[in-house]
N, C-alpha and C positions, 0 to 999 in steps of 0.2 A: 400273747399271740400277735404276730406281726401283721401289718396292714395287708400284705400280699398273701397271707395264709387264709385258707378256707376251712371253716370249722365243719366237719363231716359228722354231725350228730346223726345217729341212725335210728334211734328209738324214740318215737313220739308217742306218748301215752294216749293221744287222741286217735291214733291209727290202730287198726288191728295187726296181728302178727304178720300175716301175708303181706299187707301193705308196707310195713317197715322193712320186710325182707326184700320186697321187690325194689323199694327206693334205695336200699343198700346195694343191691345188684347194680342198679343203673349208676349210682354214685361212684361205686368202685370201678366200673367200666369207663365211665366218662371223666372221672375225676372232677366233677363239678357238683355243687349243691343242686337238689331237685326236690320237687314237691309232687303231690298226686297229680296235679293238673299240668305240669310242664310237659311240653311236647319233646319226646326223645330226640327228634331230628333237629328241632329248634336249639337244643342244648349242645349240638355239635355231634350227634351220633350219626353214623352212616350205616350202610347196608352190612358191612362186615362186622361192625359193632353190634348191629341188631342180631346177627347170627350167633355171636358169642353170648349175648344176653339170653337168647332163646336156649342155647345149650346149658347155661346156668340154671335157667328156670326149670328145664327138664330135669336136671340134677337135683335141685332143691325140692321140687314140688312133684316130680313124676308125671309132669303134664307136658304134652307136645302142642305147641302152638305153631301154626304155619307162618312162614315170613310174610305172606300177604295179609294175614290177620294182624300181625304185629304192625305192619305198615298202616293198616286201617285204625288200629287202636291208637297208637301214637303216645298215649299217656299212661302213667302208672295205674291211674284209676281204671282205665279201660282194660288194661292187662289184668288187673284184679278181677274184673268182671269175666273175662276170658277164662281165667283160672278157676273161678267159681263155677262156670258153666260146664267145664269139662272134668272137674275133679270129683 
């Protein structure tokens, strides 16, 4: 693996399935590594990216999260809580 390449491991056994899937969605959209506690916007995500992530969450989990809730949540951990509270 080259110095400039980023390893995009998506399955962490310490995380549950939903958390791993959410991290994968964010990583694939932003093309950067992320953890449960990284802020989506600090990673370089913008409002259009957020809308695309929300569409993917709706496809994957059948859950509608409002954009303002996404902005308030900011992290995968908080998104996980939102999915758990509406699923």
